[in-house]
TORGUDREN-585105 format. One record per residue (C-alpha): residue in one letter; z negated, y negated, x negated. Coordinates in Angstrom, 2 decimals, m for minus. Example, Ala and Ser with C-alpha at 12.3 -4.5 7.8 and 13.67 -1.06 7.14 Angstrom:
// residues 2
{r "A", {m7.80, 4.50, m12.30}}
{r "S", {m7.14, 1.06, m13.67}}
***
This chain:
// residues 245
{r "X", {0.00, 0.00, 0.00}}
{r "X", {m0.77, m2.38, m2.83}}
{r "X", {1.86, m3.19, m5.52}}
{r "X", {1.02, m2.79, m9.18}}
{r "X", {0.89, m6.58, m9.62}}
{r "X", {m0.28, m8.10, m6.32}}
{r "X", {1.18, m11.50, m5.59}}
{r "X", {m0.88, m14.36, m4.23}}
{r "X", {0.97, m13.92, m0.93}}
{r "X", {0.05, m10.25, m0.67}}
{r "X", {m3.56, m10.99, m1.56}}
{r "X", {m3.65, m13.58, 1.20}}
{r "X", {m2.29, m11.01, 3.65}}
{r "X", {m5.08, m8.61, 2.72}}
{r "X", {m7.69, m11.35, 3.00}}
{r "X", {m6.37, m12.30, 6.42}}
{r "X", {m6.50, m8.65, 7.45}}
{r "X", {m10.16, m8.41, 6.48}}
{r "X", {m10.95, m11.61, 8.39}}
{r "X", {m8.90, m10.94, 11.51}}
{r "X", {m8.58, m7.15, 11.56}}
{r "X", {m4.78, m7.09, 11.48}}
{r "X", {m1.80, m8.20, 9.39}}
{r "X", {1.92, m7.99, 10.06}}
{r "X", {3.98, m5.58, 7.99}}
{r "X", {1.12, m3.30, 6.91}}
{r "X", {0.38, 0.22, 8.25}}
{r "X", {m2.43, m0.24, 10.81}}
{r "X", {m4.23, 3.02, 9.95}}
{r "X", {m4.37, 2.39, 6.21}}
{r "X", {m5.19, m1.27, 6.78}}
{r "X", {m8.10, m0.30, 9.02}}
{r "X", {m9.57, 1.88, 6.26}}
{r "X", {m9.21, m0.91, 3.68}}
{r "X", {m10.68, m3.53, 6.03}}
{r "X", {m13.65, m1.34, 6.94}}
{r "X", {m14.35, m0.57, 3.28}}
{r "X", {m14.28, m4.23, 2.20}}
{r "X", {m16.38, m5.39, 5.14}}
{r "X", {m18.97, m2.64, 4.63}}
{r "X", {m19.22, m3.41, 0.92}}
{r "X", {m19.73, m7.13, 1.49}}
{r "X", {m22.19, m6.62, 4.34}}
{r "X", {m24.30, m4.09, 2.44}}
{r "X", {m24.30, m6.28, m0.68}}
{r "X", {m25.54, m9.27, 1.32}}
{r "X", {m28.27, m7.12, 2.89}}
{r "X", {m29.46, m5.94, m0.54}}
{r "X", {m29.55, m9.49, m1.88}}
{r "X", {m31.29, m11.11, 1.10}}
{r "X", {m33.69, m8.52, 2.58}}
{r "X", {m36.45, m11.00, 3.35}}
{r "X", {m34.15, m13.52, 5.02}}
{r "X", {m32.62, m10.75, 7.12}}
{r "X", {m36.04, m9.39, 8.10}}
{r "X", {m37.26, m12.80, 9.31}}
{r "X", {m34.13, m13.75, 11.27}}
{r "X", {m33.03, m12.64, 14.72}}
{r "X", {m30.58, m9.77, 14.29}}
{r "X", {m27.84, m11.45, 16.33}}
{r "X", {m28.12, m14.67, 14.30}}
{r "X", {m27.92, m12.80, 11.01}}
{r "X", {m24.97, m10.70, 12.19}}
{r "X", {m23.17, m13.84, 13.40}}
{r "X", {m23.64, m15.50, 10.00}}
{r "X", {m22.19, m12.52, 8.15}}
{r "X", {m19.26, m12.26, 10.56}}
{r "X", {m18.56, m15.99, 10.24}}
{r "X", {m18.62, m15.66, 6.45}}
{r "X", {m16.12, m12.80, 6.56}}
{r "X", {m13.84, m14.69, 8.93}}
{r "X", {m14.09, m18.26, 7.65}}
{r "X", {m15.52, m18.10, 4.14}}
{r "X", {m13.33, m19.12, 1.23}}
{r "X", {m14.02, m17.51, m2.14}}
{r "X", {m14.45, m19.88, m5.07}}
{r "X", {m15.01, m17.07, m7.57}}
{r "X", {m13.07, m13.83, m8.17}}
{r "X", {m16.26, m11.92, m9.02}}
{r "X", {m17.99, m9.69, m6.46}}
{r "X", {m21.38, m10.55, m7.98}}
{r "X", {m20.91, m14.18, m6.90}}
{r "X", {m20.73, m13.28, m3.20}}
{r "X", {m24.48, m13.88, m2.57}}
{r "X", {m24.22, m17.44, m3.88}}
{r "X", {m21.07, m18.10, m1.88}}
{r "X", {m22.73, m16.69, 1.25}}
{r "X", {m25.71, m19.01, 0.69}}
{r "X", {m23.42, m22.02, 0.24}}
{r "X", {m21.50, m21.07, 3.37}}
{r "X", {m24.67, m20.71, 5.45}}
{r "X", {m26.07, m24.01, 4.17}}
{r "X", {m22.89, m25.77, 5.29}}
{r "X", {m22.90, m24.01, 8.67}}
{r "X", {m24.47, m26.98, 10.44}}
{r "X", {m21.38, m29.01, 9.55}}
{r "X", {m18.94, m26.33, 10.73}}
{r "X", {m19.45, m25.93, 14.50}}
{r "X", {m16.24, m23.89, 14.81}}
{r "X", {m17.75, m21.00, 12.83}}
{r "X", {m19.98, m20.03, 15.75}}
{r "X", {m23.32, m19.64, 13.96}}
{r "X", {m26.28, m21.58, 12.72}}
{r "X", {m29.23, m20.12, 10.85}}
{r "X", {m32.77, m21.50, 11.13}}
{r "X", {m33.91, m23.76, 8.29}}
{r "X", {m36.64, m21.23, 7.44}}
{r "X", {m33.98, m18.57, 6.87}}
{r "X", {m31.99, m20.86, 4.58}}
{r "X", {m35.12, m21.54, 2.52}}
{r "X", {m35.83, m17.81, 2.18}}
{r "X", {m32.23, m17.31, 1.10}}
{r "X", {m32.61, m20.03, m1.54}}
{r "X", {m35.68, m18.26, m2.87}}
{r "X", {m34.08, m14.80, m2.90}}
{r "X", {m30.98, m16.19, m4.59}}
{r "X", {m33.17, m17.69, m7.34}}
{r "X", {m34.68, m14.21, m7.81}}
{r "X", {m31.18, m12.78, m8.07}}
{r "X", {m30.18, m15.37, m10.69}}
{r "X", {m33.28, m14.54, m12.73}}
{r "X", {m32.64, m10.81, m12.40}}
{r "X", {m29.00, m10.98, m13.51}}
{r "X", {m29.65, m13.26, m16.51}}
{r "X", {m29.91, m11.56, m19.93}}
{r "X", {m33.52, m10.49, m20.50}}
{r "X", {m35.43, m12.45, m23.17}}
{r "X", {m35.62, m10.67, m26.50}}
{r "X", {m38.90, m8.87, m27.16}}
{r "X", {m40.30, m9.52, m30.63}}
{r "X", {m43.49, m10.61, m32.34}}
{r "X", {m43.76, m14.11, m33.76}}
{r "X", {m46.34, m16.51, m35.03}}
{r "X", {m46.76, m19.94, m33.55}}
{r "X", {m49.06, m22.91, m33.60}}
{r "X", {m49.45, m26.16, m31.68}}
{r "X", {m46.42, m27.67, m33.44}}
{r "X", {m44.03, m24.80, m32.63}}
{r "X", {m41.33, m26.00, m30.19}}
{r "X", {m40.75, m23.92, m27.06}}
{r "X", {m38.14, m24.07, m24.32}}
{r "X", {m38.24, m22.82, m20.76}}
{r "X", {m36.73, m19.34, m20.51}}
{r "X", {m33.04, m19.24, m19.59}}
{r "X", {m34.03, m16.82, m16.80}}
{r "X", {m36.46, m19.26, m15.18}}
{r "X", {m35.72, m20.93, m11.85}}
{r "X", {m37.82, m23.83, m10.54}}
{r "X", {m37.59, m24.77, m6.87}}
{r "X", {m39.32, m26.80, m4.18}}
{r "X", {m39.73, m25.28, m0.73}}
{r "X", {m41.12, m26.63, 2.58}}
{r "X", {m43.36, m23.56, 2.98}}
{r "X", {m44.72, m20.70, 0.85}}
{r "X", {m41.69, m18.45, 0.43}}
{r "X", {m43.65, m16.22, m1.98}}
{r "X", {m46.06, m15.01, 0.70}}
{r "X", {m45.83, m11.40, 1.90}}
{r "X", {m45.40, m12.81, 5.41}}
{r "X", {m43.81, m16.25, 4.95}}
{r "X", {m45.05, m18.81, 7.47}}
{r "X", {m42.70, m21.78, 8.04}}
{r "X", {m45.77, m23.76, 9.14}}
{r "X", {m47.55, m23.34, 5.79}}
{r "X", {m47.71, m26.11, 3.21}}
{r "X", {m44.84, m27.02, 0.90}}
{r "X", {m44.87, m25.38, m2.53}}
{r "X", {m43.11, m25.47, m5.87}}
{r "X", {m42.14, m22.00, m7.09}}
{r "X", {m41.35, m20.52, m10.48}}
{r "X", {m39.15, m17.41, m10.74}}
{r "X", {m38.45, m15.70, m14.07}}
{r "X", {m37.61, m12.44, m15.83}}
{r "X", {m39.71, m11.13, m18.70}}
{r "X", {m38.57, m9.18, m21.75}}
{r "X", {m39.07, m5.85, m19.95}}
{r "X", {m36.55, m6.85, m17.27}}
{r "X", {m39.13, m7.37, m14.52}}
{r "X", {m38.71, m10.39, m12.22}}
{r "X", {m41.75, m12.38, m11.08}}
{r "X", {m42.38, m15.38, m8.87}}
{r "X", {m45.39, m17.53, m8.03}}
{r "X", {m46.31, m20.95, m6.66}}
{r "X", {m47.12, m23.55, m9.31}}
{r "X", {m49.13, m26.75, m9.16}}
{r "X", {m47.91, m30.26, m9.91}}
{r "X", {m49.01, m30.17, m13.56}}
{r "X", {m47.26, m26.84, m14.17}}
{r "X", {m44.10, m28.22, m12.59}}
{r "X", {m44.07, m31.34, m14.76}}
{r "X", {m44.66, m29.39, m17.97}}
{r "X", {m42.10, m26.69, m17.21}}
{r "X", {m39.46, m29.23, m16.18}}
{r "X", {m40.07, m31.05, m19.46}}
{r "X", {m39.64, m27.80, m21.40}}
{r "X", {m36.42, m27.15, m19.48}}
{r "X", {m34.97, m30.50, m20.52}}
{r "X", {m35.73, m30.17, m24.23}}
{r "X", {m37.88, m27.98, m26.51}}
{r "X", {m41.48, m29.17, m26.73}}
{r "X", {m44.56, m28.20, m28.67}}
{r "X", {m48.08, m28.02, m27.35}}
{r "X", {m49.04, m30.94, m29.60}}
{r "X", {m46.18, m33.06, m28.22}}
{r "X", {m47.30, m32.40, m24.66}}
{r "X", {m50.89, m33.40, m25.44}}
{r "X", {m49.77, m36.59, m27.17}}
{r "X", {m47.52, m37.53, m24.27}}
{r "X", {m50.26, m36.95, m21.72}}
{r "X", {m52.66, m39.00, m23.83}}
{r "X", {m50.19, m41.90, m23.96}}
{r "X", {m49.51, m41.81, m20.22}}
{r "X", {m53.17, m41.59, m19.22}}
{r "X", {m54.49, m43.65, m22.15}}
{r "X", {m57.01, m40.94, m23.00}}
{r "X", {m57.62, m38.99, m26.24}}
{r "X", {m55.15, m36.14, m26.87}}
{r "X", {m58.09, m33.81, m27.51}}
{r "X", {m59.08, m34.21, m23.87}}
{r "X", {m55.96, m32.28, m22.84}}
{r "X", {m56.08, m29.66, m25.57}}
{r "X", {m58.05, m26.95, m23.76}}
{r "X", {m56.18, m27.25, m20.46}}
{r "X", {m52.75, m27.23, m22.09}}
{r "X", {m53.65, m24.44, m24.53}}
{r "X", {m54.57, m22.09, m21.69}}
{r "X", {m51.34, m22.80, m19.82}}
{r "X", {m49.20, m22.62, m22.96}}
{r "X", {m50.66, m19.26, m24.02}}
{r "X", {m50.15, m17.74, m20.58}}
{r "X", {m46.54, m18.90, m20.39}}
{r "X", {m45.78, m17.53, m23.85}}
{r "X", {m47.41, m14.19, m23.03}}
{r "X", {m45.35, m13.94, m19.83}}
{r "X", {m42.02, m14.90, m21.49}}
{r "X", {m41.81, m18.10, m19.44}}
{r "X", {m41.69, m20.18, m22.62}}
{r "X", {m39.57, m18.95, m25.53}}
{r "X", {m39.80, m20.19, m29.13}}
{r "X", {m37.03, m22.46, m30.32}}
{r "X", {m35.95, m20.18, m33.16}}
{r "X", {m32.95, m18.33, m31.84}}
{r "X", {m34.83, m16.05, m29.46}}
{r "X", {m32.74, m17.03, m26.48}}
{r "X", {m29.32, m15.38, m26.12}}
***
């Protein structure tokens, strides 16, 4: 059914067949098998990537969103692994596309954002595991696997409640390949964002805080040391000496 070198026109015919269930000039029986296979693969992939969002959304709303994506979505990447991100983008723009016939609750979109950040952390190369020495002047950067996000409710909870308080969340992968997430406070967020922008040492952080608050740097030493050590132990901060891929 498919030529050795598919043309853009033929690819568009296949895409239209998947969206609409038919295409002129192609054997209906074979086309039905192809369409069912593609649809099942995309649907099951979306389900695996967004289990929490699916579980906390009315079944008919979730099904309508997936069907609208299959019918109206336009791929911006040729890679199958990018489908979850494209589905998220499509759902976020659903409010501005009344002709697509669906609209997901804002709480679902926030859960999808969170689960997509977990997926990005999971698919990033794991940090290298090795022993190293460091002191307060050693520069560290935020792990390339880390994702920082602000959410209107606690998306990390076992049973997310859209009425709960807004949180900032850190998601990351450690050197063993495990993915973690947790809410962080305002100080954590400021420090981690700073480490994401440019490598920083513990001493630099303490000096900066001292300048901003006009207090002695030593006053911040204990608080920052505890945070810094924990983040290093958990592979959230990585030394600036070639450890990141």
